[in-house]
N, C-alpha and C positions, 0 to 999 in steps of 0.2 A: 504494500500500500504506500502511495506517495504521501509526502508530508504536505500540509496545507500550503506552505510557502512555495514548494515546487509546483503545485497545481496553479496557484495564483500566477506564478511566473509563466507557466505554460499557456494559461488563458490570456495573459497580457501579450504574449508573443503572437497568439492567434488573432487577437484584436488588431495588433499592428499589421499583420499580414493581410487581414481582411480589409482594413482601412486603406492600405497601399494599393491593393488590387482594385478596390472600388474607385479610388482616385484615378487610376490608370484608365478605368472605364468611364470616367467623367461623372462619377456618382459620389456624393458626400452625405453621410448620415451623421449629423451633429451629435446625436445621442449615443453613438456606438461606444461601448465600454463594458467594464465588468459589472455584472448584476450584483449590487451590494446586498440585496436580500438573500441570495444564495450563499454569499460569503458568511453571513451571520446564521445560516440555517444549521440544522443538526448534522449535516454531512458536508463539512467544508472542503472535502476532497473533490467535490463535484461542482465547482462554481460555474455559472452560466455566463453567456455573453448577451448583453442587452443591445438589441439592434435599434430600438427606439421607433419613434414615429417619423413619417416622411410625407412629402407632398405627393399629389397625384403624378406630377411629372417625374419625380424620383422613383415612384413605384413602377411607372412604365419603363424607365431606364433600367431598373433592376430586372424586370420581366424580360426585357430585350437582351440583357447581359446573360441571364440564366438560360434562356432559350433562343440563342442566336439563329437567325434564318427563319424564324416563325413570325414574320411580320404580319400584322393585321389580326392577330389573335387566333383562337382556335375555331375550327369549323364545326 
């Protein structure tokens, strides 16, 4: 089992990687970060990443980045 510190460091690295990837795709999620509620929860070895809220435009950019080539939505 990993220590809490190791998990927090791992999640922080994942947040940084995701933030950098999103920036390269032209997407900014201002609320992206560690979920402090899960850090204080009973199982601190499983902290979560908070993606936060976004605008409709950002949601569409995310959808396009996740499913490239599927312009116009689903049929």
